[in-house]
N, C-alpha and C positions, 0 to 999 in steps of 0.2 A: 440175611444182610452181607456176610462175608461172601457168599456166593454171587451177590450182586455187584460188590465193589471190585471183585477180581476181574471181570469182563471189562468194566469201565476202565480200570488200570491199564488192561492190556490194550484198549482201543485208544486211549489217549496215548500210550507209548508208541503204538503204530502211527497215529496222525502225527506226532511229534517226528518220528523217524522219517515219515514220508516228507515232512516239511523241511528236515534238515537235509535229507537228499535232494529235494527241489532246488533249495537254496544254493547247495554245493554246485548242483548242475549249472544253475543261473550264473554263478561265479565263473565256472569253466567256460560257459559260452561267452561270458564278456571277454575273459582272457583269450578265447580264440578269435573274437573279433577284433580285438586290438593287434593279435599277431597277424590277422588277415591284412588289417589296414596298414601295418608296419611293412608287410611284404609287399603290398601294392605300391607304397611309397617308395620302397627300396627298388622295385622295378622301374618305376617312373624315373627315379634318379638315375639309374644305371642307363636307361634309354635316351636320356639327355645327353650322356657322352658318346653316344654311337653315332657314326656318320650316316649321312642321308642315304648312301648305297645299302646300309642295313635295313632302313625303314621303309625303302619304297616298294611298291606294290610288286608282289612275286618275288621277293628278296628273302634274306635270311630269316627275317622277324617273321613273315607269314609261315615259312617252314617250321619255326618253333611253334608257332600257334597251331599247325596241324598235330604236332606231337602232343600238345597238350589237349586239342579237341578230341581224339581218339579215347583216351582214358575217361574223359569227363563225359562222353556219349555212353561208354560202357557203365559208368557209375550211375547215370540217370536212368538208363535202361533198366539196371538191376533194382534200382529204388521203386521205379514204377511197378515192376513185376512183383516184388515182395509185397508192396503195399496193396495191389490188387488181389493177391493170392489170399491175404490176410482179411481184406474187406469183404470179398465174396465167398470166402471160404472153400477153396478150391480143394483142400486135403480132404481126402476120404473116400467112400465107395459111393459114386453117384448112381449106381443101379438100386441102392436101397433108399434114395432120396425121394421125398414127397415133394410135388409142386413144381416138377421139370415141365409140365405142360404150358404154365401161364408166364407171369412176369418173372418169377424166380429162375425159370428155366432159360429165358432171354438173357438174363443177368449173368447167369454161369455160362453161357455160351459166348457172351461178349468177353467176360473176364478170361476164359481159357484161350480164345482166339487172341486176345491182346497179349497174355503170356507166351502164346506160342509165336507171334510175330516178333516180340521183344528177345526171346530166345535166338530167333534166326538172325535179328540185327546184332546181337552179341556176338554170334559166332563169326560174321562177317567182319565186326570190328576187331576182334581177336586176330584175325588174318592180317588185317591192316597193321596192328601193333606190332606183329612179328616180322612182317615183311619191312617196315620202316625202321626196325633195328637192325637189318642184315643186308638191305639194298645198298646199290651204289650212291655216291653223292649226286650223280647226275639225275637219277630217279627220284632221289630224296628231294631235290630242288624242283624238279617237274611237278611233283606232287604238291610241294609248297606253293606253287603257283596257282593251284586250284583251291586255295583256302577260302576265298569268298564264296565259291559255289558251294563248298562242302559245309561251311558254317550256317548257310541258310537252312538247312534240313534239321539243325538242331532246335528249330522253332517248334517242330513237331512235339519232341519230347518235352520241352518248356510249357507247351500247351497242357499237355496231359499232367505234368507235375503241378501246374496251377490249379487245375479242376481236382486234383487230390487233396491241395491244400484248402480248396473251398469246400470239399466233401460234395462234388458235383459230377464224380466220373459215375456214369452209368451206361446203360445199352443204347441210349440216344446219340452218344458221341461218335463223331465221324472219324474213323481211324484211316481214312485215305491219304492223309499227308504222310503218316508212318510208313504205309505200303510203298508210296513213291520214295521215301528216303532209303528204305531197304533195297528197292530196285536199283536207285541211282548208286548207292555204294557198291552193290554187286557188279554193276556194269562198269564202273571206275576201276574197280580192282581187276577185272578181266581184261581191261585195257592196258594199265600201266604196271601192275604187279602180278600178273599171272605167271610170269617165270620165276617168281622167288619161291623158295622152298618153304613148306610149312612145317612148324613145330608138331611132331606126332602126338605128344602128350596133350598139347592145348586141343588139337584137332579131335581126339577121342573123346576129351572131355567135353568140348562143345556138342559133339555127336550125342553123347548120352544125354546132355541137358536139352538139346534140342527134341530128342525121341521122347524123352519124358513128358514135356509140354504137348508134344503132339498126340502122345497116348491119353493125357488129361482132356485133351480137346475132343478126341475120339470117344472117350467115355461119356463126355457130356453130351454129345451129339446122339450117341446110341441111346442113352437114357431118356433124351427127348422124343427121340422117334418112336421108342417102345411106349412112351406115354401118350403118343397120338394114336396108336392103332387101337382098335376096339377090342374089347376084353375077350370076346369069343373067337378072335383070329390069332391067338398066340402059337397056333400049329402051323401058320402060314409059311411060305417060303421067305418072307420078308423078316418074320420074327426068328426064324432059323439063322437067317444071315446075320441079324443083330446079335444073337447069342454067339454065334461064330466068332464075330469081331470082338466081342466082350472077351471071350476066351483067349485070343490071340493078343489082346491088349496085356491079359495077365501074363501070358508066357513071355512077352517082350519085356514087361516089367521086372520078372524075375531074372531073365539074361542082363539087364541093365544092372541090377543089385550086383549080381556076380562080377561083372566087369568093374563096378565102381569099388568093390572090395579090393581090388588088385591096382587100383589106379595110384600113381605116385603122389607123394605130398606128405607122407608120414614117415616116421623114422622105425616104424614097426618091422620086425623080421619078416623076411619074405616078400616085402613090398619092394618092388624095384625103384631105382632113382630116376629113371626116365624110360620112355618108349621110344622105339623105333621100328618102322614098317616101310614097305615098298609102296611104288606109286600104284600097284594093283589094289592094294588094300585101300588105299585113298580113294581109288574110283569104285570100289565095292561100297564103301561108305556113302559117297556122293549118290550112288544108284540107289541105296536104301533110303536116304533122306528124300530123293525124288519121289519113290513110291509112297512113303509117308505123307508127303505133301499132296500128292494125286487122292489118297484115301481120304485125308481131312477135307480136301476141297468138295469131294462129292458128298460126304456126309452134312458138311456146312451147308451147301446149297440145298439139298433135300430138306433138311431141317428148317432152313430159312423159308422155303415155300410153303412146307408143311405147317409151320406156325401161322400163316397167313389163312391157310385153308381150314384149320381147326379153331381159329378165333371166334367165328359166329356160332359154334356149336356149343352145347351145354357140356357140363363137366361129365356127365354119364355117357355122352356119345363120343364116338371117335372116328378116325378115318379107316377107310378100308385099305386092306394090305395091296390091292390091285393099283389104287390111286398112287401110294407111295413108291411102288414098283415103277409106275410110268415116270414119276419125278426122277427115280434113280436111274432110268434109261437116258433121260434128257441130260441129266447132270454129268453122267459117265461119258456120254459122246461129247459133250462139251470140254470136260476136263482131259480125257484121255485122246481126244482128237481123232476118232474113228467111228464111223457110221455103224449102227446095228450091232454092236458089241454088247454083251450080257454083263449087266453091272455085277451081279452076283459072282461069276466068274473073275472078273476083273479085280474086284475087292479082295476076294479070297486069294488069287494069285498074288497081289501086292503085298498081302499080309504074310504069306508064305515066304515071299522073298526076303522080307524084313526079318522073319523069325529065323530063316536059315542063315542070314548074314550074322544076326545078334548071337546065334548059337555058336556059329563058327570063331566070332571074336571072343566070346565068353571061354570056349574051349582053349583057344590059342593063348588067352591071358592067364588062364590057370596053369597052363603047362609052362609059361614063360617064354614063349616064342618071340615075344616083343620086347622082352627086357633088354635094357641097355644102360650103360653108364653115362653120368652127365659130360658133355664134352668140356675138356680142358681148355681146348684152344677157342679163345673167343676173341673175334675180330672187332675192333672199335666200331660202335655204331657210326652211321654216316654223319649224325650232328656232331660228333667229336672230331671226325675226320675234318669236316667243314671248318670248324673252330680251329682246329690247327692250321690249317690252310690260311685261314684269314688272320691269324696272329703272325704266321711267317710274312705274310704279304705286308702286314704293318711294319714288321721288324725290317723287312727288305726295304720298305720305302723310307724308313728312318735312315737306313746305312746310305742308300741312294741320295737322300737329301743332304747328308754330311758330306758325301763325295761331290755332289753338285756345288755346295758351298765352297769347297776346297778349289775345285774347278774354277769357279767364278773368281775366287781371291788370285789365282794364278793368271786368269785372263785379264783382271784388272790391272795386275803388275806389269803383264806383257804390253798392254794397252799404253800405261805410262811410259814404259821404256820405248815403245814406238812413237809416241808423241815427242819424247825428248829428242830421239834421232831425227825426226821429221822436222823439229824446230832448228836443229843444227844443219840439217841440209838445206833448209829455205835460208837461214843466215849465210851459208856459203855462197848459195846462188845469188843472194843480194850484193855480197861482197863482189863477186865475179862481174855482175852487171854493172855496179859502180866503176870498177876499175875498166871495164869496157868503155863506159861513157866517158871517164877521164881521158882515156886515149883518143876517143874520137873528137871530144872538145879541144884538147891540146893540138891536134892535127889541123882541126878547123879554125882555131883561133888566128893563126898566122895568116890564113887566106882571106878571112873575114875582117881582118882589123882594118885595111886600107879602104874597103867598100864601107864599113862603118863609120871611119872618120869623114869621108866624103858625104855620107848620106846625113850625118850629124850636122855638117857644115850647111848644107841645103836646107835642112829642117830649121836649123837655128834661124836662118835669115827669114824664112818664111814666117816663123814664129815671131821674130821681132816685129815685123809688119803688122801682124794681127795685135801684139800687144799694145803698139802704138794706137791702132783704131780702138782697141777696148778701153784704154786709158782715158781716151777723150770721152768715150761714152760714159765711162765710169765717174769722171769729174762732173758731168752734167747731171747724173742721177743723185750723186753725193750732195751737190748743191741743194737739190729739191728736197733731199731728206734732212738737211740741217735746218732748212726753213721749217718743215713740218716738225721737227723735234723741238725747236724753240717755242712754237705755239703750245705743244704738249706739256713743256717744261713749266711755261707760265701757268697754265691750267692746274697741273698737278701740285705746284706752289700754293695756290689759292685752296685747293682742297686741304693740304696739309695745315695750313693756318687754321681753317675752321675746325678740323679734327683735334688740334693742339687745345684750341680754346674748350672744346667740349670735354677733352680729358681731363683739364684742370678744374672745371667746373664740378664734374662727378668723380671726386677722389675715392667715394666709398663703393663705387661700382665695382662689379666682378671683373676678373681679369679677362674674362672671354670678350668683352667689348673691345679692350685695348687690342687684344690679339685679332679681332676681326678687322680692326683699323689697319694694323700693320699688314695684314694679310691682303687688305684690299689696296694698300698702297704698293705692296710687292707686286700684287697682280697688275697693278697699272704699269709699274715700271718693266715688268717682264712683257707686258703687252706691248709696250713701247719698244722694247728691245726686238720683240718679233716682228714689229712693223718696219722697224729700221733693218732688219736682217732681211725681210722679205723683198725690201726694195732693191737690194744689190748683193754682191758677194763679200763685201767689206763688212767687218764687225764694228759695232759703234758701242764705246763705253759710256757707262752712267756718270751723271755729273757728280762730282765731289760733294758739292753742298747737298745734294738729294741724299747721299749715302751717309753724310754727317747727321742730318736731321732723323734718318731711321736708327741710328745708333742711338741718338739722345731719347727716342721714343721707347726703344727697349729698356734703357736704363730707367726710365721713370715706370715702365710697368713693372720691373722687377722691386722697385722701390715701393710701389703701391702695394704689390702682394706682400711683401714684408710688414708694412704697416698695418695691413688688414689682419694679418696672423697674430700681431702683437695686441690689437684692439680685441680680437675675439678671446685670447688667452686672459687678458685682464677682466673681460666681461665673465668668463667662466669662473675665475678666481673669486670674483665678488659674489656671484651666485652661490658657490661653495660656501663662502664664509657667513653668508645671511641664514644657511640652513641650521636647525637646532643640532646640539651635540647628539651623537648616538649613546644608547643605552647599552652598556656592555655588562651582561649577565654574569653572575659569579658562578663559576663552574664547581660544583661539589664532587665529592667521591661518588661515583655510581654504586648503587646496591646490587645485590647479586640478582634480584628480580629485574631491576633495569637491564643488567647486562644480557640475561635471557631473553628479555623482550626485544632488546636490540638485534640480538641475534636471530630471533623469529622474523623481525621485520626485514633483516638482510636476506634471511632465506627466502622470504615470500617475494622480495622485489627480484631476486636472482631466478627464482621460478616462473614469475611472471615475464621476465626479460626473455627466458627461454621459450616460453609459449608463444610470445610475440614474434619471436624471430622464426620459430617453426611456421607459425601462421602466415609470416610475411614472405618466407623463402620456402614456400611449399615444393618438395621434389616428386616430380612425376616419373613413375616407374619407366625406365627405358627398355621398350621391348625390341629395339632394333639391333641389340648387340653390340652397340659402338662403345659404351662403356665398358670399363672392367667389372665383371661378374655378371651372372645370369639375371633375368628379371625376378625370378623367385628368390634370389639372394637379397636383392635390393628390397623387395617387399618384406621379407623377413626382417631385414635391418630395420625398416621403418616401423614395423610392428614391436620389435624388441625396445626401440626407444620410446614409443608411445606408452608401452607398458611400464617401462621405467620411470616415465613422468607421472604416470598415474599412481604408481607405487610412492613416489616422492610426495605427491599431493596428499595422499593418505597418511603418510608419516607425519607431514606437516600439520594436518588437522589434529592428529592425536597429539602432537606436541603442544600446539595453541590450546587444546582442551585441558592438558595437564596444567600449564602455566595459568589459564583462568581458575582452575580449580585451587591451585596453590595461593594465588592472590586474594580469593574470596574466602574468608574463614568461616567454617562450617558447611562449605559446600562440598566436601568430599567424604567418603566413608572409607576409612582404611581396613584392609584385611591381610590376610596371610600372604596373599599372592599378588593383589594389586590394588591400587587405589581408585575407587568409583565414585562418580559424582552422585551427590544425595539427590533424593526425589524432590525435596522443596526447591534445591538449586535449578534442577531442571524445569520445575512448574515456573519458577520466577524468569528464568532465561525465555521460555517460551511465551510468557506473557509479555516480557519487554520486547520482542518482536512485534507485538500488535500495539504497543503503546506510543505515545507521543514522541517526537524527536526534538532535541533542542537545536535550534537553527542560529539564534544569535540574539544579541540585546541591542536596543536602541536608547542612547541617553539624550535627554532634552535638557537645555539650561533652565534653572530656577533659582530660587532665592536660597541662600545658605541655611540649612537646617530643616527645610521642607520637602526635602527629596524622599520619594516614596518608590517602593518596588511593585510593578503590576506584571503578572504573568498572563501572557495571552496565547490561547490555543487557536490557531488559525487553520482553516482548510488551505489546500494548495491553490485554489482560485485567489482567496483572500490574501495568501502571501504573496502572489505575483502582483496584485493590485496595490499593496503597501509598498512592495519594492519599486514599482514604477512611480508612486508618488513620491517617494524619498529621492529617487533619481533625478525626478523633475523639479 
């Protein structure tokens, strides 16, 4: 029993430890998500302060995105490579594996080819990373303009990561987009960044990684081709070639291990801080990678065609060496670009070149020929240079703005002084012209005086004759107007008498009638005046008797207004006196509960008024930037205000509940921390919501001492009917 309990306890401890570790990892992931959201929010807020020139297409923003794109692509490629190696178990000796002939071999070939392509992509991206940290600002900006084209090829890596996430990455996946992305980045580097110097340490590290992935790919394809051969043909030329290739892969791996032991990156004694070699060594490494690429391409092509040929055969059957050699001839002609070449010689020669190069590099590394110290002189990267230039431009723009403001102030003052001088000059011109006119008029007055007197005398005589003639005509027209006015005067007097009788009869009429009469009379008089004036140029005065009657009517109208006001005041006093006296309640000293209730009522009213004001005066977020503050700030302000109102409502609900509990005895349960409502009170409160509601009472007259109280429970329709009958 003790032996059984001990493993159970250990197993429980392991489960608990795993759960604790998973819980801690989940907490850490949540914190990382929060930090990522905060960083994105920080970047978006900083972006809002940037000018439009910073965010336009091909500007500094795109250049920064290029700097972020390159490490992101490297990280994604490394993630896919490591996951593919772990999933398809690429580590180990492929010559001893079983099952390379069927689906397992195709999966291993696909995984090795994928890792091989990803290592080539990482080497190319490392060159971008080094070049963009050392190039000029012009080249940096030129590459930044190509960000939309460069970011498109990130989808190929995202597609592979999505397949890994769904566990759907297998040999049926098309890797053509990844190949296109590699060719695009290599072509773009050769156009814009070929003149930039490469870091020797990074170049050799990428070369070792690429060589290792190519060797893994060669090992997988050699193992598959060996599985395709018939068992009795192990002594053929094709089998010997495969054996030689396997031996070459082993030799190259040993050289890679020797070089990797001397690679910088650790503080161990004898390890150099950095590497440095000439352009000749770089060209040799490039030629080595080219031969490796050719060998891998030939083996992949032969293995792919051989897999289709061996698929319909049984497990005990295999392909003849002649067929594989024919496939190798075709593949070598296609890859090496030469007709009639021997694939055995080409592959052996390429492997020998790679072995010689790697042996030379391993010997040089062990002897320390490429050892160097880290460069102490570091030029600022182009992004920092561009940032410094942009800050200087902004500072210069601010200084120029201040200078322009000072110049504008000086120009305004000069304009004011110029305007004052112009006004003074115009005044002097006016004075000069006035003096000249006075001089001219004074000289002409003496000459024109005699002529004017003579002219006036002639005009006066002519005017006298015209006046005599006009006087006679005017006398005739005046006589006609007098006759017409006499007839109108008689008619107006008759109308005035009639209106006076009507006014005396209706003393309680409104002032508007008398005003209309006076207006009518005034209109008649004015029309008479217009008629009289239209008949001739002489003005005719109103009759004194007519004016006296109008004044009398005005006095009577004022008297009637005053009397009407007095009568209305007396009537209102009588109605107020007839009303029953008001019952004035006696105000007592409010209790503490009443004070709290009134406070709650006042808070509820204030909160309701605030909500109504917010509903009536709804504010729309201004996205035109005409108001002060950004749209995000306005929206945040409204959200904070709504949240504060919600908190006030919740707080008021709690206060009302506490007051209700305090006023109802037995409705609360006290405790050490707080007071809670009892279960019976909550049940009664819920039942009260569904019970009847007291609406009012109706009192009917009856004999004293015979009154009774009847309780009626009515539905809503019955209540409406009773209400309508009581009103009718």
